[in-house]
MIVEX-969386 format. One line per field, with one value per residue (C-alpha): x, y, z; residue number from 1. Coordinates in Angstrom, 3 decimals. Layout:
<rs>
x	X | ...;
y	Y | ...;
z	Z | ...;
nr	NUM | ...;
</rs>
This chain:
<rs>
x	92.481 | 89.786 | 91.107 | 87.615 | 86.677 | 89.889 | 93.465 | 96.231 | 98.270 | 95.666 | 95.650 | 96.672 | 98.796 | 95.749 | 94.892 | 91.970 | 91.316 | 91.898 | 90.021 | 86.745 | 87.586 | 90.663 | 91.072 | 93.693 | 90.914 | 89.012 | 88.316 | 88.233 | 84.742 | 85.744 | 84.057 | 85.550 | 85.763 | 85.998 | 82.273 | 80.813 | 81.966 | 79.640 | 81.820 | 80.432 | 76.797 | 75.039 | 72.527 | 69.765 | 71.747 | 72.617 | 76.060 | 76.905 | 79.438 | 76.545 | 73.472 | 73.059 | 69.562 | 70.964 | 71.864 | 68.305 | 67.152 | 63.584 | 62.705 | 63.881 | 67.009 | 70.561 | 71.894 | 75.475 | 74.631 | 71.467 | 69.513 | 66.620 | 66.581 | 69.875 | 69.900 | 72.608 | 74.811 | 76.898 | 73.970 | 74.154 | 77.934 | 79.127 | 81.112 | 82.620 | 82.845 | 79.033 | 78.498 | 79.014 | 81.033 | 78.321 | 77.202 | 73.629 | 73.693 | 76.687 | 74.989 | 76.147 | 73.751 | 73.618 | 73.445 | 75.306 | 75.678 | 73.110 | 71.466 | 69.596 | 70.066 | 66.682 | 65.449 | 65.588 | 63.196 | 61.433 | 58.043 | 58.481 | 57.632 | 55.357 | 54.628 | 54.652 | 51.860 | 49.535 | 47.222 | 45.558 | 47.981 | 46.939 | 43.298 | 40.398 | 38.241 | 34.453 | 32.560 | 35.448 | 34.277 | 36.752 | 35.688 | 36.712 | 37.052 | 37.220 | 37.893 | 41.046 | 44.130 | 47.177 | 50.309 | 53.746 | 54.414 | 57.937 | 59.238 | 61.328 | 63.615 | 63.379 | 63.856 | 67.192 | 67.843 | 68.945 | 69.476 | 67.650 | 68.449 | 65.656 | 65.476 | 64.047 | 60.602 | 60.272 | 57.093 | 56.151 | 54.103 | 52.951 | 50.333 | 52.517 | 56.196 | 58.382 | 61.640 | 63.019 | 64.521 | 64.553 | 66.198 | 69.809 | 68.876 | 66.955 | 64.480 | 64.936 | 63.300 | 59.963 | 56.344 | 55.340 | 52.392 | 53.196 | 56.300 | 56.500 | 57.636 | 60.601 | 61.987 | 60.606 | 62.163 | 65.617 | 64.714 | 63.665 | 67.001 | 68.566 | 66.413 | 63.600 | 60.123 | 57.410 | 53.805 | 51.480 | 47.762 | 44.881 | 44.029 | 40.399 | 41.153 | 39.792 | 42.652 | 41.562 | 42.291 | 45.607 | 47.054 | 47.882 | 50.031 | 51.805 | 52.447 | 53.774 | 56.161 | 57.522 | 58.156 | 59.929 | 62.447 | 64.002 | 64.380 | 60.738 | 58.710 | 54.990 | 52.907 | 49.406 | 49.220 | 46.147 | 46.955 | 46.350 | 43.377 | 40.188 | 39.817 | 43.394 | 44.043 | 46.943 | 50.366 | 53.805 | 56.677 | 60.364 | 62.658 | 61.072 | 58.382 | 54.954 | 52.131 | 48.747 | 45.854 | 42.134 | 41.770 | 44.824 | 46.329 | 48.880 | 50.188 | 50.772 | 52.305 | 54.706 | 55.699 | 56.488 | 58.559 | 60.459 | 61.183 | 62.108 | 63.781 | 67.381 | 66.959 | 67.750 | 70.411 | 72.395 | 71.424 | 74.709 | 73.515 | 71.374 | 71.684 | 69.022 | 68.893 | 68.695 | 65.135 | 62.671 | 59.937 | 56.613 | 58.262 | 56.014 | 57.826 | 61.430 | 61.984 | 63.394 | 66.001 | 64.336 | 67.133 | 70.039 | 70.654 | 71.299 | 68.024 | 70.087 | 67.071 | 63.767 | 60.529 | 62.305 | 59.216 | 57.118 | 59.334 | 57.391;
y	17.091 | 18.493 | 17.262 | 17.544 | 14.380 | 12.585 | 13.271 | 11.164 | 11.770 | 9.832 | 6.772 | 3.537 | 0.787 | -0.471 | 2.923 | 3.513 | 6.887 | 5.781 | 8.786 | 7.083 | 3.428 | 1.364 | -1.824 | -2.949 | -3.364 | -5.893 | -9.216 | -12.560 | -11.803 | -8.542 | -6.404 | -3.362 | -4.925 | -1.515 | -1.063 | -4.464 | -8.056 | -10.904 | -13.218 | -11.461 | -12.302 | -14.348 | -17.137 | -14.593 | -12.671 | -9.872 | -8.242 | -9.203 | -6.376 | -3.898 | -5.894 | -9.534 | -11.000 | -13.752 | -11.127 | -9.803 | -9.428 | -9.816 | -6.381 | -7.217 | -5.067 | -5.937 | -6.027 | -5.513 | -1.901 | -0.943 | -2.631 | -0.658 | -3.030 | -1.559 | 1.823 | 4.281 | 6.790 | 4.006 | 2.775 | 5.935 | 6.002 | 6.310 | 3.447 | 4.431 | 0.777 | 0.622 | 3.685 | 3.341 | 6.185 | 7.631 | 11.234 | 12.469 | 16.125 | 15.484 | 12.756 | 9.175 | 6.258 | 3.883 | 4.363 | 7.402 | 9.240 | 11.952 | 11.548 | 8.267 | 4.741 | 3.403 | 3.064 | 6.326 | 9.163 | 7.232 | 8.422 | 11.592 | 9.496 | 6.903 | 6.047 | 2.226 | 2.475 | 4.011 | 1.755 | 4.545 | 4.263 | 0.712 | 0.655 | 0.973 | 3.903 | 3.372 | 4.661 | 4.482 | 3.077 | 1.971 | 2.745 | -0.024 | 1.123 | -1.810 | 0.593 | 2.019 | 0.768 | 0.543 | 2.064 | 2.794 | 6.466 | 7.734 | 11.108 | 12.904 | 14.164 | 12.198 | 14.318 | 14.473 | 11.565 | 13.739 | 12.090 | 13.886 | 13.267 | 12.081 | 15.410 | 17.038 | 16.282 | 15.169 | 16.008 | 15.240 | 17.208 | 14.085 | 11.748 | 8.836 | 9.851 | 7.819 | 9.749 | 12.375 | 12.932 | 10.099 | 8.752 | 7.487 | 4.025 | 2.003 | -0.787 | -4.515 | -5.938 | -7.667 | -7.138 | -4.518 | -3.743 | -0.220 | 1.336 | 5.140 | 6.700 | 8.267 | 4.726 | 3.066 | 5.703 | 4.660 | 1.066 | 2.158 | 3.918 | 0.491 | -0.955 | -2.444 | -2.908 | -1.524 | -2.747 | -0.292 | -0.792 | 1.049 | -0.572 | -0.939 | -3.268 | -6.802 | -9.040 | -11.609 | -9.015 | -8.106 | -11.585 | -12.357 | -9.216 | -10.142 | -13.679 | -12.381 | -9.870 | -12.326 | -14.878 | -12.384 | -10.471 | -10.605 | -6.836 | -5.980 | -3.920 | -4.349 | -1.937 | -0.469 | 3.211 | 5.327 | 8.188 | 6.132 | 7.129 | 5.190 | 4.654 | 3.317 | 1.538 | -0.649 | 0.488 | -0.881 | 1.560 | 1.676 | 4.699 | 7.361 | 5.094 | 3.784 | 1.584 | 2.358 | -0.066 | 0.192 | -3.586 | -5.829 | -6.758 | -9.495 | -9.416 | -5.662 | -6.008 | -8.666 | -6.479 | -3.645 | -5.892 | -7.397 | -3.935 | -2.183 | -4.891 | -4.077 | -0.469 | 2.305 | 4.861 | 2.311 | -1.172 | -2.613 | -2.164 | -5.273 | -6.243 | -5.509 | -2.138 | -1.638 | -0.270 | -3.078 | -1.535 | -3.026 | -5.832 | -8.910 | -11.057 | -10.731 | -11.174 | -14.513 | -15.139 | -15.868 | -16.508 | -15.103 | -12.086 | -9.922 | -10.971 | -11.979 | -13.801 | -11.931 | -13.916 | -17.290 | -19.352 | -17.343 | -17.903 | -19.208;
z	77.587 | 79.856 | 83.228 | 84.767 | 82.886 | 82.036 | 83.061 | 81.534 | 84.680 | 86.686 | 84.429 | 86.143 | 84.568 | 82.657 | 81.164 | 83.542 | 85.199 | 88.806 | 90.230 | 89.338 | 88.782 | 89.482 | 87.462 | 89.972 | 92.545 | 90.425 | 92.089 | 90.329 | 88.998 | 87.312 | 89.987 | 91.712 | 95.167 | 96.852 | 96.213 | 95.419 | 95.625 | 94.642 | 96.704 | 99.799 | 98.994 | 101.667 | 101.010 | 100.336 | 97.724 | 100.146 | 100.197 | 103.773 | 104.089 | 104.229 | 105.205 | 106.171 | 106.394 | 108.585 | 111.224 | 111.602 | 115.195 | 116.417 | 115.050 | 111.531 | 111.900 | 110.921 | 114.483 | 113.323 | 112.462 | 114.327 | 117.104 | 118.562 | 121.518 | 122.743 | 121.025 | 122.042 | 120.253 | 118.758 | 116.642 | 114.551 | 114.111 | 110.540 | 109.078 | 105.758 | 104.768 | 104.883 | 102.696 | 98.974 | 97.509 | 95.286 | 95.585 | 95.182 | 96.103 | 98.325 | 100.376 | 99.667 | 99.619 | 102.541 | 106.332 | 107.633 | 110.927 | 111.549 | 108.140 | 107.671 | 108.960 | 107.851 | 111.440 | 113.389 | 112.528 | 109.769 | 111.056 | 109.000 | 105.914 | 107.498 | 111.113 | 111.327 | 113.925 | 111.324 | 109.319 | 107.332 | 104.418 | 103.578 | 104.738 | 102.293 | 103.380 | 103.597 | 100.596 | 98.121 | 94.796 | 92.150 | 88.593 | 86.231 | 82.640 | 80.252 | 77.368 | 78.921 | 77.086 | 79.380 | 77.883 | 79.224 | 79.925 | 80.571 | 81.680 | 79.082 | 81.815 | 85.066 | 88.161 | 89.975 | 92.386 | 95.293 | 98.674 | 101.485 | 105.158 | 107.440 | 109.296 | 106.154 | 104.776 | 101.136 | 99.212 | 95.629 | 93.125 | 91.283 | 92.741 | 91.611 | 91.788 | 89.437 | 89.884 | 92.214 | 95.653 | 98.184 | 101.329 | 101.265 | 102.613 | 100.035 | 100.845 | 101.073 | 97.946 | 98.510 | 99.572 | 102.129 | 104.336 | 103.206 | 101.668 | 101.347 | 98.051 | 99.828 | 100.015 | 96.906 | 94.617 | 95.795 | 94.972 | 91.476 | 91.053 | 91.589 | 88.773 | 90.868 | 89.398 | 91.682 | 91.835 | 93.559 | 94.019 | 95.649 | 99.014 | 97.887 | 94.953 | 94.916 | 96.012 | 93.404 | 90.718 | 92.318 | 92.846 | 89.172 | 89.019 | 92.260 | 91.028 | 87.706 | 89.247 | 91.799 | 89.057 | 86.791 | 88.897 | 92.335 | 92.412 | 93.014 | 95.470 | 96.183 | 98.262 | 98.548 | 97.659 | 98.353 | 96.023 | 92.890 | 90.764 | 91.563 | 87.804 | 87.471 | 90.772 | 89.554 | 88.351 | 87.566 | 87.931 | 87.072 | 87.310 | 85.105 | 83.629 | 84.633 | 83.390 | 84.940 | 84.615 | 85.236 | 85.021 | 85.500 | 82.139 | 82.727 | 79.154 | 79.211 | 82.658 | 81.417 | 78.467 | 80.875 | 83.124 | 80.190 | 78.804 | 82.061 | 84.165 | 85.115 | 84.023 | 86.466 | 87.245 | 89.280 | 88.057 | 89.319 | 92.923 | 93.131 | 96.792 | 99.417 | 101.159 | 104.915 | 105.153 | 105.903 | 108.076 | 106.992 | 105.014 | 104.956 | 102.394 | 101.281 | 97.553 | 96.451 | 93.773 | 90.425 | 87.913 | 89.946 | 92.187 | 89.112 | 87.414 | 84.394 | 82.940 | 83.229 | 83.644 | 83.222 | 84.108 | 81.638 | 78.628 | 75.656;
nr	1 | 2 | 3 | 4 | 5 | 6 | 7 | 8 | 9 | 10 | 11 | 12 | 13 | 14 | 15 | 16 | 17 | 18 | 19 | 20 | 21 | 22 | 23 | 24 | 25 | 26 | 27 | 28 | 29 | 30 | 31 | 32 | 33 | 34 | 35 | 36 | 37 | 38 | 39 | 40 | 41 | 42 | 43 | 44 | 45 | 46 | 47 | 48 | 49 | 50 | 51 | 52 | 53 | 54 | 55 | 56 | 57 | 58 | 59 | 60 | 61 | 62 | 63 | 64 | 65 | 66 | 67 | 68 | 69 | 70 | 71 | 72 | 73 | 74 | 75 | 76 | 77 | 78 | 79 | 80 | 81 | 82 | 83 | 84 | 85 | 86 | 87 | 88 | 89 | 90 | 91 | 92 | 93 | 94 | 95 | 96 | 97 | 98 | 99 | 100 | 101 | 102 | 103 | 104 | 105 | 106 | 107 | 108 | 109 | 110 | 111 | 112 | 113 | 114 | 115 | 116 | 117 | 118 | 119 | 120 | 121 | 122 | 123 | 124 | 125 | 126 | 127 | 128 | 129 | 130 | 131 | 132 | 133 | 134 | 135 | 136 | 137 | 138 | 139 | 140 | 141 | 142 | 143 | 144 | 145 | 146 | 147 | 148 | 149 | 150 | 151 | 152 | 153 | 154 | 155 | 156 | 157 | 158 | 159 | 160 | 161 | 162 | 163 | 164 | 165 | 166 | 167 | 168 | 169 | 170 | 171 | 172 | 173 | 174 | 175 | 176 | 177 | 178 | 179 | 180 | 181 | 182 | 183 | 184 | 185 | 186 | 187 | 188 | 189 | 190 | 191 | 192 | 193 | 194 | 195 | 196 | 197 | 198 | 199 | 200 | 201 | 202 | 203 | 204 | 205 | 206 | 207 | 208 | 209 | 210 | 211 | 212 | 213 | 214 | 215 | 216 | 217 | 218 | 219 | 220 | 221 | 222 | 223 | 224 | 225 | 226 | 227 | 228 | 229 | 230 | 231 | 232 | 233 | 234 | 235 | 236 | 237 | 238 | 239 | 240 | 241 | 242 | 243 | 244 | 245 | 246 | 247 | 248 | 249 | 250 | 251 | 252 | 253 | 254 | 255 | 256 | 257 | 258 | 259 | 260 | 261 | 262 | 263 | 264 | 265 | 266 | 267 | 268 | 269 | 270 | 271 | 272 | 273 | 274 | 275 | 276 | 277 | 278 | 279 | 280 | 281 | 282 | 283 | 284 | 285 | 286 | 287 | 288 | 289 | 290 | 291 | 292 | 293 | 294 | 295 | 296 | 297 | 298 | 299 | 300;
</rs>
């Protein structure tokens, strides 16, 4: 046998290669409790071992791990119990010392004091094209999901990145004043559905899409995004796939959500991440924290 992939000497009593998964660590729900345990979920569906929405301080931070009101060197200490053992270019996801904790140095992606990212500029005219037929477009080979520490800038060649490098700390699911792509891509990796819209759109046109997404899945992200085309100012995105719209099409949007929900490189990571700067509304549970039933209130 090729011992790089399977080694009979490493098999545990249940015939599982214990280098990657150990069936002896399963909890009563059949989960590997070293990395995830649904019994640890708090009332908001958050794995309270890593992030607990009930522990948020006045700045919206999980004060067990970081509290900008009393910031010192200890706030950036690494706790291996908080970092899931998954490599992306050698950097695991989750808060880690000297790399990314979702709070310090985040201005490199977006300065929370800036309003430019979500403000409609004077003179911008959106061009509605009633003849444009929305269709899902997917990358043949999505880009590598490398984790990049906050000290290094991340840039994208595409105006609407749908895969690629991102920060180790992923966002809390929900609606944002603004969420940079360096964070939303990590949410997409965890099977979130993203709704992005040009800040100049008519909010009456936008609201049906927001209502639909919130009623379909808990794992969603909503943010304005200025780099969208003025002729296609609405888009739904999942890891490696997108649906751009000139005029909101609720039926097409629902088809996209139904098709792409729970799809991502790591769909089993369904709890909230630790980045919540700009969060205005935390996502609520729709069917359950795993989104086992998609669009339950829209079932015909």
